[in-house]
N, C-alpha and C positions, 0 to 999 in steps of 0.2 A: 463116476465119469468112465466112459468105455476106454479100454486100453489103447494107448497111443502106438502107432508104428509109423515110422518116418522113411520115405523113399527120396532119392535124389537122382537127377539125371543132368547131363551136359549135352547141348546140341548146337548145331550150326557149324560154323568154321572155329578153328582154334583161336585162342587169345591168351596172352601171358597171365593168366589168372585162374584158369579152370582147376589145375591140380591144388592150387593153394586154397580155392574156394571149397573145394571137396574136403580137403583136409581141415580146413577150419570149421566146416559143419560137423564133420566127425568129432573134432576136439570140443567144440561148444556143447553139443549134446552130451558128450561123456562127462563134461565138467558139471552141467547143471541138471541133467536128467539121464543118468547112466542107466536107468532101468528100461529106457525106450529102445526098442529094437530098430536097427537101422539096415536099410538095403540100398542098392543102387542099380538102376536098370542099364543094362549094358548097351552102349551105343545109342543113347538117347531114346526118343520116341520109338525107334525101331525095337529096342529091347522091351519097351512097354507092350508094344502090339504082339511081340513074339514070346512074351512071358519069359524073358532072359534076364535074370538079375543076379546081382553078386550080393552075398550076405556079408555084412560088415562085422567081421568076428573080432574078438577080444585082441587077437594079434594085430589086426589092421588098425583097430583103436589105438593100440599102444605105439604103432608106428607112423600114425597119422601125421606127426610133426615133420616128417621127411618129406611130405608132399609139397611143402613150401619151397623146396629146393629145385623143383623141376617144371618145365613146360609141358605142353600137351595136356591131354585129359586122361587120368588113371582109370576111368570108366567108360571111356570111348564116346565118340560123337557120330552123328549122322544128321542128313537134312530130311526131315519128314514133316509133311503138313497133314494134320489129322482132318482137315476139311476138304482135302484133295482126294477124294475117294478113288477116282480113276487111277491116279499115281500110286496109291497104296495098293490097289488090286494088281496093277502092272508090275510092282515090285514083289508081289507075293507076300505082302505084309497082312492083308486081309483077303477074305474070299469075296467072289462076286456076290453082290447083294448085301453085304456087310456094311455097317456104318463105322468108319474107324473110330470116331468119338465114343461110340457106344462099346465097341471092343476095348479100347482104353479104359473106359469107365469101369466096365465089368472086370477087367484084369485088376484094376486098383482095389475094387471092393472084394474080389476073391482073395487078393493077397492080404487084405486087412489093413491096407494103407489109410492113415487118418490125416497124414501130412505129406505134401509133395513139394520139393524143392526143385525148381527149374533154373539152370544156370546157362544163359545164353542171351542172344541179341533181341532184336525187335521180332524177328519171326519166331523164335523159340518162345518168347514171352507173350506174343499175341496168340500163338497156338495153345499156350497155357491159359490164356484168357478164354479161349473158345471151349477148352476142356472144362475150365472152372464153371463157366456159364451152363454148359451142358449138364454137369454134375448137379448144380444148383436146381436146374429146371426139372430134373429126373429124381430128386430126392436123395441123392448121394451125400453123405456127410463127410466133406474133405476140405481141408484148407490147403490152398495152393500159394506158396510164396516164391517169387522169382528173385534171381539176382542178375543184374544188368552186364552182360559181357559183349563187347565188341570193340575191335581195335579202331573202327571208323569213329567212335564217340558220336553217334548220330541218333540216339534214342530220345524221343520227346517224351516227358519233359525232363529228363534227367541231365543234370550238369556234366557229370563225368562217369563214363562207363568203365568197368574194370578192365585193365589190361592195356588201355590206350596210352597211358604214360609210358608204360614199359616198351611199347611197340615203337614209339617215336624215338626213344633213347637208343634202342637196339638198331632202328633202322639207320640212325646217324652214325653208329659205330661201323655198320656194314659199308656205308658209302665212304666213310673216311678212308677205307682201304681201296675201294673201287675207283675213287676219284684219281688215284695215283696212275691210272690207265692213261691219263691225258698226256704222260710222258712217253708213252710207247710208240706214238707215231705222229708226224706233223698234222695239222688241221684235223684233230680228232673232235668228234661230237659224242659226249657221253651223257646218256639219258638214265635217270634214276626213276623208275616207275614204282609208285608207292600205292598201297590199297587204299580204297575209298571210292565205293561206287557212286554215291550220290553226294557225299560230303567230303570236303577238302580238309577237314581239321588234321587228319593224320599226316598228310603231306606237308601243310604248313607247319605243324608241330615238329615233324622230322627235319625240316629245313631249319627251323629255330634251334632244335638241339645240336644239329651239324654245325651251325654258325658258331654256337657257344663252345663247341668242342674244338674248332680250328682257328678261331679269330685270333688267339693268342700265341699260336704256334711261333717259334723262332726257327728262322731259315738261315742258310749261308747265302749272304748277298752276292749277287752276280751269276748265280746258277739258275736253272730253270724251275726248280722245285721252290716256289714262292707263293706269296699271298693270293695272287690272281689265279694260279693253277687250282687252288683249293676252294675258290670262290664258287658261288651258284650264279649263273647268268640269266636263268629264266625259270619261273615257277607257274605252273598252270593248274587250276582247280576247277571243278565243276561249276561253282558259284560265279566264276569270273567271265566276263566278256572276252572273246578271243578273236582278234584280227590277225589272220595269218600273214597278210602282205606286210603290215607294220612291223610285227615280230621278226619276220624273215629279214627285212631290211635292217632292224636294229641288231640282230644277232649276227648278220653278215659283216657288220662293222666290227663287232667284238672278235669274231673269228679272224678278220684281217689283221687287227691290232695285236691280238694275244697268241693266235694260233691254235686256240681250243675253245669249246663252248660246252658248258655243263647246264643240263635241264633237270628240274624235279617236276614230274607229272603225276597227277593223281590218275588212277586207272579209270576213274569216271569222267576225266576232262574231255570235253567234246564228244562224249559218248553217243548222245542221241543223234548228232550230226553223222557220226560214223555209221551207226546202225542204219539210219535212213539212207545213207549213200549205199550201203551194201544190199538192203532190201530193194532199192530201186533198180539195182543192177540184177536182181533175180535171185540173190542169195537167201537161203533160209536160215535166219539167225536163231541159234538154239536158246531155249529157256528152261529155267529149272521148275521144280514143282511149286514154287511160289510165284511163278510168273516173271521173275527176274531174268534178263539176258545174262547168259553164261559168260561172265567178264573174261575168262580165260580164253574163249574163243574169239574175242574182239582184238585183244593185243593193242590197246590204245597207245602204248609206248612204241611199237613197231610202226604205227601210223604217223607219230611224230617224227620218228626216224626216217622214214620214206620221204616224207614231204620236206623236212628241214635239211636233211644231208644234201640233197641236190641243190637247194637254194643256197646253202652255205658253202658250197664247193668243197664239201669235206673229203678227205682222203681215206678216213677211217670213222666208222660210226657204230655204236653199240648200244643196247638196252640191257640194264641190269635191274632185276626186280628183287627188292628186299622183303617182300611180303611173307614168304613162308618162313624165312630166317627170323623175322621180327616177331611174328604172331606165335611161334613155337617157343620163345624164350621163357625162362621162369620170371616171375614177377619181381619188379625192382622194389626198393624200400618204400617208395611213395605208394605204389599199388598195393603192397602187403598191408600197409596201414589203412588204405581204403577197403580192401577186403575185409579185413577184421572187423571194421565199424559196420559194414554192411551185413556180414554174416551174423554179428551179435544181434543186430535188429531183426534179421530174417528168423532167427530162432526164437526171439522174443514174441515177434508177431505171430509165429506159427503156433506157439503154445497158448497165445491169447486168441487163436482162431480168427486172425485178421489176415485175408488174402490181398495179394497185390504184388508189386515189384519194389524193392528197397532201392533207394537213391536219394540225392540231393534234388529236392522239387524246385525247378527254376520258376514255377508259378507261385511258390510260397517262400520267396526270399532264400531259396537254396537250403532250405531246412532238410535234414535227413529224416526220411519217413517212408512209410510203406504206402507207395502210390497205388491208386486204384487202377485195376487192369484196363478198364475202357479209355483211360487217358494215355495208355502206352501206344506210341506209334514209332515206325521207322522213318528214315529219309530226312531226319533233321538237318537243316543246312548249316554250314559253317558261317559265323557272323564276320564278314570281312572288315566290319568297322572296329574289330578289337585292336586295342592299341598295340599289343605285341605283334600282330600280324603287321600292322602298318610300319612297325621298326624293322621287321624282317624285309619288307618289300623296299623300304628306303636303303637298307644295307645292300641288297642285290642291285638296287638302281633301275628297277622295272616299274613303269607306270601301269596302273590297273584301274578297273572299274568293275562294278557288279554287272552280272549278265541281266 
């Protein structure tokens, strides 16, 4: 059997699992196949194209357990789509006339890589699928095994992506402090914008964690810091129908009665309508290498602020985004367990030459398995019929229906 050599990379946005997943892979290979050489491509697919890698030395192996304590990526991230040749040329990652897939494949072959682990979301792993398909069609002998990372929890057909549980918990902690801003001025409107381009799972899960965190608080009766000040008054997701007039009227009554309104808004809520509105006015809406609207340029929370503040007669309004705070956190206990199980399977699959993405397969009764690359897709919608979500909306007191 040919000598094995393992490479790993992390790509896309951050999530509270990257550092731990890298540490877990290093530890697992060191435990069961210590003779295998390990390297990491710096800054994801960019490092692969630029032949920039980090050797996993004995000292790094010895200290790998420390990576479970931290957020971020110890080997760096980037957003590179290997099938978007024009973007790769523009960024200087390949030369005019080169095929990025071929450049990546040639680099892996030249480096002697036999196993590649990709840790990322749907874009990272669909890019890995493109690479695996190219390698197979062109006679390269390489096994590619991905681990599913995204705080949005929107990868088809994976039940739970790495890092999402932590992001919800940390986002709730973030807003537990921010919600006290309701006491800073009369008739305040505070909007918590949560990550989630196509999928509202993280916003809903963050709301759930926030309610669990605050609902049993004890307060000094008769003062303004009370249960209603810590409540959520509205929650808006991409999957929900949105009637501005009805919601404005409902929230105006809340504002008049309580003197403050708190909203949780997914960054993808009403996104299509906002983009259409801007493009109709002649604005050039920016998109990334994958064709996605650059979400930071849209500022959905600001749109909600602009439209609701006037209708609610707010004296003070603000938007607070928990995204970067939440996605940069170290993995919590639940995610650490999930990471370990997926890492163990990823290494086992790689050594058995089975390519795919590890995850609990929703089409096979939630069984943890290495899912075939062609079945991996992004943009999974959150299921509004989930009982826990119905309980959240009942607690908020907001009627809702699917879009």
